[in-house]
C-alpha positions in Angstrom: -15.9 -11.3 14.4 -19.6 -10.7 13.9 -21.5 -9.2 16.8 -24.6 -11.0 18.0 -26.5 -8.2 16.5 -25.4 -9.2 13.1 -27.6 -11.7 11.4 -26.6 -14.0 8.5 -28.8 -12.8 5.7 -29.8 -15.2 2.9 -27.8 -14.5 -0.3 -29.6 -13.6 -3.5 -28.5 -12.6 -6.9 -30.7 -9.5 -6.8 -33.5 -8.1 -4.6 -36.6 -7.6 -6.8 -39.1 -4.8 -6.6 -41.7 -7.3 -5.4 -39.4 -8.4 -2.6 -38.7 -4.8 -1.5 -42.5 -4.1 -1.4 -42.9 -7.2 0.7 -40.3 -6.0 3.1 -42.1 -2.7 3.5 -45.4 -4.4 4.1 -44.1 -6.9 6.7 -41.9 -4.6 8.7 -42.9 -2.5 11.7 -41.0 0.7 11.0 -40.1 3.4 13.4 -39.5 6.8 11.8 -37.1 7.8 14.7 -35.2 4.5 14.6 -36.3 3.5 18.1 -35.8 -0.2 18.9 -38.5 -2.8 18.2 -39.1 -5.7 20.6 -36.8 -8.7 19.9 -34.7 -6.9 17.3 -31.0 -6.2 17.0 -30.4 -3.3 14.8 -32.6 -0.2 15.0 -35.2 0.0 12.3 -35.8 3.2 10.4 -38.2 4.3 7.8 -36.5 6.5 5.1 -37.8 10.0 5.4 -38.5 12.1 2.3 -36.0 14.9 2.8 -35.7 16.2 -0.7 -37.6 17.8 -3.6 -36.3 16.7 -7.0 -35.7 19.1 -9.8 -34.2 18.2 -13.2 -32.6 19.8 -16.3 -31.3 18.5 -19.5 -27.7 18.7 -18.3 -27.7 17.8 -14.7 -30.0 17.0 -11.8 -30.2 19.1 -8.6 -31.8 17.8 -5.5 -32.5 19.7 -2.3 -32.1 17.9 1.0 -32.7 18.9 4.6 -30.4 17.5 7.2 -29.1 18.8 10.6 -31.2 21.9 10.2 -29.7 22.9 6.9 -30.9 22.9 3.3 -28.4 21.1 1.1 -28.4 21.4 -2.7 -26.7 18.6 -4.5 -25.8 18.7 -8.2 -25.7 15.2 -9.7 -23.7 14.3 -12.8 -25.8 12.3 -15.3 -22.6 11.2 -17.1 -20.9 9.7 -14.1 -22.1 6.6 -12.1 -20.2 7.8 -9.0 -21.8 11.3 -8.9 -25.4 10.2 -8.0 -27.0 10.2 -4.6 -27.7 6.5 -3.7 -30.0 5.1 -1.0 -27.1 4.3 1.4 -26.1 8.0 1.5 -29.6 9.0 2.4 -29.8 6.4 5.1 -26.5 7.3 6.7 -27.3 11.0 6.7 -30.6 10.3 8.4 -28.9 8.0 10.9 -26.1 10.5 11.7 -28.7 13.3 12.2 -31.0 11.2 14.4 -28.4 9.8 16.8 -25.6 12.2 17.5 -24.9 10.7 20.9 -24.1 7.3 19.6 -21.9 8.6 16.8 -20.6 11.9 17.9 -18.7 13.6 15.0 -17.9 16.8 16.8 -14.2 17.6 16.1 -13.6 14.0 14.9 -11.4 13.2 11.9 -13.5 11.5 9.2 -12.6 10.2 5.8 -15.3 9.2 3.3 -14.5 6.6 0.6 -16.3 7.0 -2.7 -17.8 10.4 -1.6 -19.6 10.8 -4.9 -21.8 13.9 -4.7 -20.5 14.8 -1.2 -23.8 14.7 0.6 -22.5 12.5 3.5 -19.3 14.6 3.8 -21.4 17.8 3.9 -23.7 16.4 6.6 -20.8 15.1 8.6 -19.1 18.5 8.5 -22.3 20.3 9.6 -22.3 17.9 12.6 -18.8 19.1 13.5 -16.4 16.7 11.8 -13.1 17.4 10.1 -13.9 15.6 6.8 -11.7 14.4 4.0 -13.9 13.5 1.0 -12.3 11.1 -1.5 -13.1 9.7 -4.8 -11.7 9.1 -8.3 -10.4 12.1 -10.4 -13.4 12.2 -12.7 -15.7 12.8 -9.8 -13.7 15.4 -7.9 -14.9 18.5 -9.8 -18.5 17.9 -9.1 -17.7 16.8 -5.5 -15.8 20.1 -4.9 -18.6 22.1 -6.4 -21.2 20.6 -4.1 -19.0 20.9 -1.0 -18.1 24.5 -1.7 -21.7 25.5 -2.5 -23.1 24.0 0.6 -20.4 25.1 3.1 -19.7 28.6 2.0 -20.2 31.1 4.8 -20.9 28.4 7.4 -19.1 28.2 10.6 -17.9 24.6 10.1 -14.8 22.8 9.0 -15.0 22.7 5.2 -14.3 19.2 3.9 -11.1 18.6 2.1 -11.5 17.0 -1.3 -8.8 14.5 -2.3 -8.2 11.8 -4.9 -8.1 8.3 -3.7 -8.1 5.3 -6.0 -8.7 2.2 -3.8 -5.5 0.4 -3.1 -3.2 2.9 -4.9 -0.4 4.9 -3.3 -1.9 4.7 0.2 1.5 4.9 1.9 2.5 8.0 0.0 -0.8 9.8 -0.1 -2.2 8.8 3.3 0.7 7.9 5.6 -0.6 6.3 8.8 1.7 8.4 11.0 0.1 11.7 9.9 -3.4 10.6 8.7 -5.1 8.9 11.6 -8.9 8.9 11.4 -11.6 8.5 14.0 -14.2 7.4 11.5 -14.2 5.9 8.0 -17.5 6.3 6.3 -18.7 4.6 3.0 -22.1 4.3 1.4 -23.1 2.1 -1.5 -19.5 1.4 -2.4 -20.2 -2.4 -2.6 -22.1 -3.7 -5.6 -21.4 -5.9 -8.6 -17.9 -4.5 -9.6 -14.4 -5.8 -9.8 -12.7 -3.5 -7.2 -13.9 -5.1 -4.0 -10.4 -6.6 -3.2 -8.9 -3.1 -3.5 -11.7 -1.6 -1.4 -11.2 -4.1 1.4 -7.5 -3.5 1.3 -8.0 0.3 1.5 -10.4 0.0 4.5 -7.9 -2.4 6.2 -5.1 0.1 5.7 -7.0 3.2 6.9 -8.7 1.5 9.9 -6.1 1.8 12.7 -6.8 1.0 16.4 -9.3 3.6 17.6 -10.9 4.0 14.1 -14.5 3.1 13.6 -15.9 2.1 10.2 -19.4 3.1 9.3 -20.7 1.4 6.2 -24.2 1.8 4.7 -25.2 -0.2 1.7 -28.3 -1.2 -0.3 -28.1 -5.0 -0.5 -28.8 -6.0 -4.1 -26.4 -8.8 -5.1 -24.8 -11.9 -3.6 -21.5 -10.0 -3.8 -22.8 -7.5 -1.2 -23.2 -10.4 1.3 -19.9 -11.9 0.3 -18.1 -8.6 1.0 -19.8 -8.4 4.4 -18.5 -11.9 5.2 -15.0 -10.9 4.2 -15.2 -7.7 6.2 -16.2 -9.6 9.3 -13.1 -11.8 9.0 -11.0 -8.7 9.6 -13.1 -6.4 11.8 -15.6 -6.7 14.7 -18.8 -5.9 12.8 -22.1 -4.9 14.3 -25.3 -4.1 12.4 -26.6 -0.8 13.9 -29.5 0.0 11.7 -31.7 -1.1 8.9 -34.1 0.6 6.4 -36.2 -2.4 5.3 -38.3 -0.7 2.7 -35.2 0.2 0.7 -33.1 -2.8 1.9 -30.3 -0.6 3.2 -28.3 -1.9 6.2 -25.8 0.1 8.3 -22.8 -1.5 10.0 -20.2 -0.4 12.4 -16.8 -2.0 12.5 -13.6 -1.8 14.5 -10.2 -3.4 14.2 -9.7 -6.6 16.0 -7.3 -6.6 18.9 -4.5 -9.1 18.5 
């Protein structure tokens, strides 16, 4: 069921650069995400929280969230080991509104954790985090998490393999792996694993679990996935970053 805050967005094959520039010019943006008159989701302007540095072998970017400097190593050889706009948006949102989404001592699992930026920020905010991704991403993910949590008085995120739809009963049994939050950023785009992703979210999302999904909407498949997700969960759009076309949604399991 879609909340009244969710709006049916027009579908498009791709958002062009000109369209994104138009969104930026036409929108009244609030840096702190404060509500604008007559709007549903809170509107944010993406803050520049990083200084980019590059080498021939990998990129390192330096971010500032929740009072901490976070250094992220990206793998230029792996599509999943790059910081995407949805991750930046979610980190900014989690940092700005810790009362609405209180992660202190909550159990969080991140799907498609990639570089680990969101998992690191969530752990700094007090969560017990399980960061998951495919095997080829885990080495860089573990490196970033270890580098940025060493010596800190926080719960270091656990890094685990999770291929969507595979061995969920064996690797993440519901009886011993309940989660307060499932977080995912930019996991929906033009790929063939959307059915498996939806099945994985459906499996992990038990009563009492909240899904937080941030995504840059580029393709018609992004909107199709949102429609399919709303058939299973109660979905509310909680924030939007118009200049980058990133939208944030919160979802809970429907009660029978």
